C-alpha angles and dihedrals in degrees: 000000000000119000118252111274122236115255129194123227125202122174129185113239122212119241115267131198122203108212098162097090097045091046095051091047090051095049092048096057109113095217096057112114126208094266095053091048090055088048092054091048091053093044090051093050092050092050094047091050091049092050091048093051091047092052092047095051096039108113089208090075090068100034127087134169126213122199107215111211133193134032142347085054098191100043132076129176135192135189125233126199125176146177098017093167096194102198135181088225095052107043091165092077091063092038094055092044089057090046102048110021104060095052090044094050089049090051096046096039096199124195088227139018114205121191107191108201145290091081090164132027102229091195135121122240091266090048093234103100112065121189141113122300112193092200089063090055092048088053091049091051092050094047092051093050087054089050090052093051099040099043094050091223124139109258088224093073089059117098125177132184135196123254129197091272090056090057098045106138096352105141097190140011110258094015130130094278098041096104094166088073090052103041107019125109094239092050091049090053090046095243107161135197135034095277126062127177131188127181124209112206128193136147096349094314126115120201111193118200115187119187124191138187111220098167119131117291086218104039109215122197116262147293087044091053104077109114136070113248111203118185132211088253091053091051091048090052090047089050092051095046092048088051096051094101099034093098095038108148093211089067089221114173109254127208114195124206127168126197132195141136110258124066113232089250087066098041121101127222122254123253089268094049100257126137138205085247090067094058094040091054092046090061098035093230119204091223148342112215120196146144136209103111102070125209095277087089092051143286095257099073097144132119135187119216126201137175129224099059129121130261106286100027091052092080099257090128110001148345118209098197135044088238110060116225121324127307117262115249113252120201134169092264088066093049090083092065109089093201123055114222095214116071127202147168141179124241112208120186113191134208123269132252090219096083106347097050087217130175125179129208115204119193136189116203113181090327096316110122120204136150143202126210120218127187129197098200090115096039137275124334119241093190134023124187123198121180110214100182130060096027130212109284093214093064105028124116107283099210110024094046092056088044093053092052098046097039093041092226127183091275091066087072086075091057094081097084138044107231136192138170116227119194115188143163089212134053114276116219103175136023120184131194113211127190124187133198117216099184090110091052095254133071111276116186108231102159128035111165134162113239124221125228115240108236124203142134116277093013111194094197143348114275120186126195143170130192117243140171096255096179088065088067096055108123137159088230111083093205104037095104125049131193132211129174119210124194127189121201130211090264095056095256115145124211129184139200117230112275108254139178121240137188124204087192092063093245119149121237114225118256125170135202126242115235094263089049092052090045093061104027103027098049119076094215098183092058093038096056101078097040090051093046093049089050098051096045094057089046092055092050090046091054090052103037108035095058089046090055093050091045093050091048097050125000092177100064100043102059133110093251090054100045102035097067088052093067094077117093093012131114122260091252094055093045091053092049093050090044094050092046090051090050094052088046091061095058098070089052085073091067096181097051094040090051090047093052091046091051092048093054091046087049091053090050097046111025140045115284095212143331126240150145111273101180133067091253112061099219104110128041125216132188130224130220129169085270093061140265120325108212111188092192093068101053130046095193122095092245107075121218122238117225132177099053124178089011091078089068087084087070102028104049096044090051094049097043102035103031114020099037096046088045091058093045096046094046090050089048092050091049090050092048090053092050091051091046093048091049091051091046094053094047089056094045098059116084110227098163132035089231115127092192093055093042090052091050091051092050090052089051091049092049088051093050092044097048091043109044085148090169092061092047089054090049091051089054089053088051090055092051091050091049090047092050091047093046090053091049092051095044091051092050094044089056096040098053103027091247131166103216094210093053107026104032112014097138095044093045105038108027095080095046091049093050095046092046092050091045090054089054096044092051097047118113091242092063119081100332 
């Protein structure tokens, strides 16, 4: 294992002005009268405020530059960790972190270590109460100090960011419950502001990393603290940081990468309707690396963003595929243009440490960005292999890679060798590069070459390379050729990199989301919330009001007797339509229940759903509506602000879709089933023939119908499911916001159970046969 290479740090310091001496001299002058003294006081205050404002706005306070020394000169690599979730109820998370991470970092020797949010868990043992726990932050600080010491890395290369769990119940940044400002790495190194940037420089390359904190400025308790909330000011600062090398006179090549906690699918728009995506596309990032979602939703949480597409496919509401749109055609005529009109970047969400014990290594080799994911679920890793060129064709840049190949840019000079980083605790004796051809439908080995270790003074890591005829592997298929690197250590143990497709032509191999991956990555939830909300609310009112209007206009033509004979001789679709309409017509006939449901929906639209405590300290109560949380403490005006939008959708939409809507449908179905049963019962009760045999037969049929009523039993089961779902929601909210359901949410919690219970009674066969 190579020793950690020396790195040089240079930071830009803000201007400072020392007014103490001049001020004391001025005030000590014997001839100064009272008016002049007050003038000096005023002047000093103005100057001090000017210096403070200048220092706060000076980008130099959040910028640093690291000179990366040693070989390999054209390559840098960083480590990303995310979603640690250190918890007092799960000490194994911190214990495993202390056990596996320091030795791994010492072996990898990265230039940066980025921890992208959810440093602590902030949840109770039952996972329902979500607020800050100081003991978790103390544990985080102690574990990180242990990592500093045992890894041998300079603490200045570590950056950490807040996630939504780190802001649960934090009413203000820098307040008593903002433990991140007390125990975080950035706070300990006096890094101020929500944006931090660091540039890695080596051999004429600049690699710019910009991190940002987009958590809520007013941190609510969960579960309504789920989204990132970038502001226009944050976007302006990001734009400025990403532009810092655009006018560099050295004309060094710049690779830009941003890191944060929230995926763009869980990031809200600013007050002016702008998004992080706008800034990222403007600067054509190589990648945005983030966390938040965890591997329980899938391991393919990646998304390619591209400009130049129309309204819906641009990702405003959804994106069906990992690769957005179709790649622009690049030909030799476009090679003369220095700037490409189409912008792009990759979004790579990584796994979590919480359960997956995941770590990601991101490498930049001559502008080619790639990564390898490592997990420590089964223990520590003795050898980690990361191919740096060629890169995986599934996750390479879609436009610039093709442009480089066709236009033969400067970056094609790096195509002449296959390269890989090999990190190992033991001595490596042989490294092989293997290329397989899949044209025949199976893996056929077409290249098996021994790679040579790059030697140099002050080597930061072991880079292996082998020359190859790269033009021989140009092919119109982006996944014909597959690469694997194999390493053999001194003890005979063999390790392999993951088999991956590559495309010298710069063509992307297809990769698709599973439905859960699309659900969390492909849907732009912040933009979807209001369209979905204003679709379901009219639907609820339509289900209630339209049948009432038809029933009021003509009761005769919308009854079971009138509609049921019409089922014969009709198609299945027509029968279902008439049947559904008849079912909905039966609901308004139960006037009390119908009125109760209508008033409940109006209540949800016009009044607070419930009251609760939204901060760690329970000293001020707020209330929630579909528009967000109203927190009186944060506004002295009569019109209360609403915060936590679109985060409240996690309460609003499930309640409307899985409780209110099913309640309307199941009560209407129970009313229709009762009507059908009552009609059948009455038809069997009347004697039309003086025939004891036929009368006995009818009674037997009635007993069978009465004892069966399988449809009612099925509807009662649905009622139990709705009540169970509603009970779970109410229990979670009561625990989350310290509510008393009888005092703080009686209408929200008890209306649905009362309506369902009364509907079950009113539609029973004992009631009004």
